[in-house]
ZALUM-532213 format. One line per field, with one value per residue (C-alpha): x, y, z. Coordinates in steps of 0.2 Angstrom, whole numbers. Example, Ala and Ser with C-alpha at 12.3 -4.5 7.8 and 13.67 -1.06 7.14 Angstrom:
BEGIN
px <- c(62,68)
py <- c(-22,-5)
pz <- c(39,36)
//
This chain:
BEGIN
px <- c(200,192,204,200,180,182,192,175,164,174,174,156,152,161,155,140,143,152,135,130,148,147,129,133,150,140,126,140,134,118,121,133,117,110,127,116,101,111,121,105,98,114,117,98,87,101,111,99,93,110,97,87,97,91,74,85,94,91,98,106,110,125,132,128,120,135,139,120,114,107,91,86,65,61,53,44,37,34,24,10,7,6,-11,-14,-6,-20,-32,-20,-16,-37,-37,-23,-31,-48,-45,-33,-46,-58,-45,-44,-61,-66,-50,-45,-58,-61,-46,-52,-71,-63,-52,-64,-76,-64,-58,-77,-79,-79,-77,-57,-58,-70,-60,-44,-52,-58,-42,-31,-44,-44,-25,-24,-27,-13,-1,-9,-1,-10,-8,-20,-31,-35,-36,-49,-60,-59,-67,-80,-85,-86,-101,-103,-96,-95,-104,-109,-118,-126,-136,-139,-145,-154,-167,-171,-157,-146,-126,-113,-96,-89,-70,-72,-85,-78,-93,-89,-69,-64,-75,-69,-50,-56,-67,-52,-40,-50,-52,-33,-27,-42,-34,-16,-20,-31,-16,-8,-25,-26,-10,-16,-30,-22,-13,-28,-28,-42,-48,-58,-68,-72,-73,-87,-97,-98,-105,-120,-109,-115,-103,-105,-102,-86,-80,-86,-79,-61,-58,-57,-50,-37,-31,-34,-13,-11,-26,-17,-1,-8,-18,-1,5,-8,-7,7,-1,-15,-4,4,-6,-3,4,2,-15,-21,-10,-17,-35,-32,-39,-41,-60,-57,-42,-50,-54,-40,-25,-12,1,11,3,8,25,29,21,29,46,48,38,42,59,57,68,72,52,48,59,51,35,42,51,34,25,36,38,19,17,33,23,7,16,22,6,-4,9,6,-12,-12,0,-11,-27,-22,-6,0,10,26,37)
py <- c(43,40,27,17,19,14,-3,-5,-3,-15,-29,-27,-29,-44,-50,-47,-56,-69,-80,-78,-83,-98,-105,-102,-113,-126,-128,-127,-141,-136,-118,-126,-132,-117,-114,-119,-110,-94,-96,-101,-85,-73,-80,-83,-71,-55,-57,-52,-40,-31,-27,-17,-2,-6,1,18,17,18,-2,-8,-24,-18,-8,-17,-13,-3,5,11,29,34,42,45,40,45,26,27,44,38,23,33,45,29,29,10,9,14,1,-11,-6,-6,-23,-32,-25,-30,-49,-50,-45,-56,-70,-67,-63,-82,-89,-88,-93,-109,-118,-115,-119,-136,-140,-139,-149,-163,-163,-167,-180,-196,-210,-211,-218,-207,-192,-198,-201,-183,-175,-185,-178,-160,-159,-167,-150,-142,-152,-147,-134,-118,-124,-141,-130,-117,-132,-143,-126,-119,-135,-137,-119,-120,-115,-127,-143,-138,-147,-131,-123,-139,-140,-120,-126,-141,-128,-115,-104,-95,-102,-92,-88,-87,-86,-71,-63,-50,-51,-68,-67,-64,-76,-90,-82,-83,-101,-108,-101,-109,-124,-127,-120,-126,-143,-138,-122,-133,-143,-129,-128,-146,-146,-133,-141,-159,-150,-146,-155,-170,-166,-148,-159,-173,-161,-149,-165,-171,-152,-155,-144,-147,-148,-131,-124,-135,-129,-111,-112,-124,-126,-109,-100,-114,-111,-92,-87,-99,-87,-70,-77,-84,-66,-56,-67,-64,-47,-45,-53,-40,-34,-49,-56,-75,-76,-90,-93,-73,-78,-94,-89,-70,-66,-49,-48,-48,-38,-23,-33,-45,-35,-35,-27,-47,-47,-29,-31,-43,-37,-21,-31,-45,-39,-23,-24,-9,-17,-3,0,-14,-19,-1,-9,-25,-16,-3,-18,-26,-12,-10,-28,-27,-11,-20,-35,-22,-12,-28,-36,-17,-17,-38,-36,-17,-28,-47,-56,-64,-54,-62,-49)
pz <- c(145,129,126,139,137,118,124,137,124,113,127,130,111,112,127,118,102,109,113,95,85,99,95,76,79,86,74,60,51,49,45,31,23,18,7,-9,-4,-4,-19,-29,-22,-27,-44,-50,-42,-38,-48,-64,-53,-63,-78,-70,-73,-92,-88,-86,-102,-121,-125,-139,-144,-150,-139,-122,-106,-101,-114,-116,-114,-98,-100,-83,-80,-98,-100,-86,-92,-108,-97,-88,-103,-113,-122,-118,-101,-91,-98,-98,-79,-76,-84,-73,-59,-62,-67,-52,-40,-46,-46,-27,-23,-30,-29,-9,0,-13,-6,12,11,-1,13,28,16,14,33,38,26,35,23,20,2,-3,5,-6,-23,-19,-16,-30,-41,-35,-35,-55,-63,-55,-66,-83,-93,-96,-116,-111,-100,-112,-126,-116,-110,-128,-133,-119,-122,-141,-150,-163,-152,-136,-122,-113,-130,-133,-119,-123,-139,-134,-122,-138,-134,-146,-143,-134,-140,-123,-127,-139,-128,-117,-105,-103,-103,-87,-80,-89,-84,-64,-66,-76,-62,-49,-56,-57,-41,-29,-27,-23,-14,-1,3,16,23,27,33,46,52,54,67,78,93,91,110,106,93,107,121,107,103,124,124,110,97,80,64,59,76,78,59,64,82,81,63,58,72,73,53,55,54,39,31,34,27,12,12,14,-1,-11,-9,-16,-34,-37,-50,-56,-69,-76,-92,-98,-96,-101,-118,-121,-120,-129,-145,-154,-150,-131,-130,-124,-108,-107,-113,-94,-92,-94,-112,-115,-109,-122,-136,-133,-126,-136,-153,-154,-149,-135,-122,-109,-109,-109,-91,-86,-87,-75,-63,-60,-56,-44,-35,-33,-30,-14,-9,-7,2,15,17,19,32,43,44,48,60,67,67,71,80,63,52,39,51)
//
């Protein structure tokens, strides 16, 4: 009886799986296009994850990764009890939160403003100008802003001194450092970030605007009642992605602006890992720091996705 029941269950399972296999065979050419993508992720993303075990070993280059001694959570213990880790973590979170507070809504606002511009030529010129900073490297951006804010040659300090005030050493002043980081980050990313919202806005049915216009709705009313609700799903998805970066700082940006005078407010996890890992050759410790950061980022994405799913109809999964 047991054998008959197992055979029936197996037959039932095959029947259930058969439509999927049939569908996969039907679209085999389409599915074969996924092979390069899967190979890319396995070779360049999942393959290097083998190096995570370095965080649990005392890695010596001469011995190699496999022969190095296992030390368990020793490096994590050093990390959490280290003198410099908490200030570095605090700087990372503060800079990320400031960046998120000012940087997340900026592309949305720009996309809505661009959508309201009726002159097509002016709209294209504005879009092109706003996209350009994205293509500049942080080395160039940092060089331009350091010169722009220079106390002796900078345009900003020229205006300040012309008004009779003392020049401000913006880049070497701890009170201004985070503001400069957030400001340059918003300037560089606002245009590029607005593309996805403009794409979402372009998908709105124009008849909705026409009906609202017939009803006498003002432009602000149309933005509030039509444009914003239509792009809410995109905003939620982008917010979930941004939450994963709450502890993920921009190394290139910060390293190019960082100097000894602002180290106490500008030293973040990425720069700290670089100092410990490459300069001091503490590879295992630096890997432990990186692993801690990735676990927090992944957890933030899961939590934000869960909250978004509970409070709205939109989520990643």
